[in-house]
C-alpha positions, -999 to +999 in steps of 0.1 A: -570+728-120-592+727-151-567+746-172-539+723-161-560+693-168-569+705-203-532+712-210-522+678-196-547+660-217-535+679-247-500+665-241-482+693-222-456+675-201-453+703-175-490+704-170-490+666-167-464+669-140-485+695-121-517+675-124-499+644-112-487+662-082-521+676-074-537+642-076-509+627-055-514+654-029-551+648-026-565+676-047-595+681-050-606+655-024-583+626-015-551+613-030-555+594-062-522+576-067-534+558-098-542+591-116-509+606-103-490+577-118-509+580-151-499+617-155-464+613-142-459+585-167-473+607-195-448+634-186-419+610-180-424+595-214-418+629-229-386+633-210-398+654-181-370+648-156-389+657-125-418+634-135-393+606-141-380+612-106-414+613-089-425+582-108-394+563-096-401+574-060-437+561-063-426+528-076-398+526-050-421+533-022-449+510-036-477+534-029-506+509-037-485+495-066-471+462-075-434+465-077-420+464-112-383+455-107-375+465-143-391+499-142-375+514-112-339+510-122-346+523-157-364+554-142-335+560-118-310+557-147-330+582-167-330+606-137-293+601-132-286+609-169-304+642-165-286+649-132-318+648-112-311+640-075 
């Protein structure tokens, strides 16, 4: 994970997506949704379609988050524009 974390912190959107997924899944210890969201957001801001989709799902499902009614529709629209299911 250290290589991915270094690449993510350097701005690599795919590494940010991978790191977010690892944190969300509980690697290395327990799920850290806050960190997952941080890295998904970083990747999504760079146009990473899968990160945009995962971020929208996290907000939709409200995993320890306050709902942002303006964010979810905009993320879903970004996913739809890129033809992400």
